[in-house]
N, C-alpha and C positions, 0 to 999 in steps of 0.2 A: 438505492441511491437515486436512480432516475425517477422513481416514484415521488421522491421528496424534492425534485427539481435541482438536485445537486449531482454534478458529474465530475468526480476527481480526475486529475491527470496523474499519470504514473511515470516515474523516472527511476532508473537504476542509480542508487546512491553509491554503492561500492560493490566490488567483486574481489574475492580473495581465494587463494589456494591454487594448487597445481591444475593444469588444464583438465586432467581426468577427474578432479574432485573439487570443482569450483563451488563457492558459496556466494550467492547474490543477495543483496539487500535492496529492496525497492521501496520508494516513498510514494505515498498517495498525497497529492496536493490539491487544495482548493485555492485557486489564485496562486499566490506565492507562499501560502501557509502550509507547512507539513502537518497533516492531521493523523497519519498512521504510517507504520512501516511493516514490511513483511520480509521473511527470509526463506530462501529455497535453494535447491541445487540446480535450478535453471532460472533464466530471467522470467519465464512465464509463471513458474511456481511462486517466485518471489512476488510478482505482481498480483497473483491470485490471493496470496496470503495478505498482502497490503490491502486489497479490496475487501476481504473479510474483516480485517481489523478496522478499516475505514467505516464500513457499514455499522459495526458495533459502536464506534465512536460517535457517528452521526445519530444513531438511535438513542444513545445515552444522553447526548446533548439536547436532542429534541424533547426528551422526557423531562429534562430539567427546566426547559424554557416554558 
C-alpha cells in the first residue's frame, strides 16, 4: 500500500458477541471511502485482515487502470 502511495485508515465498524468470544469487523478507508473489510476475534486481527483485503483490492484496481 505504501509503495503505491496509498495509506488506508482503519476503523472498527462493529463488534459482536460475548466478552469471551468477541467478533470484530474493521474497515479500511481511503479518505471517506470504504475499500475493504476484515473480520477477526481481536481488533488487531480484524485490522490485519482488512489490510490484506485492501491490498488485494488496490492491486486489482491498479491492474485494471
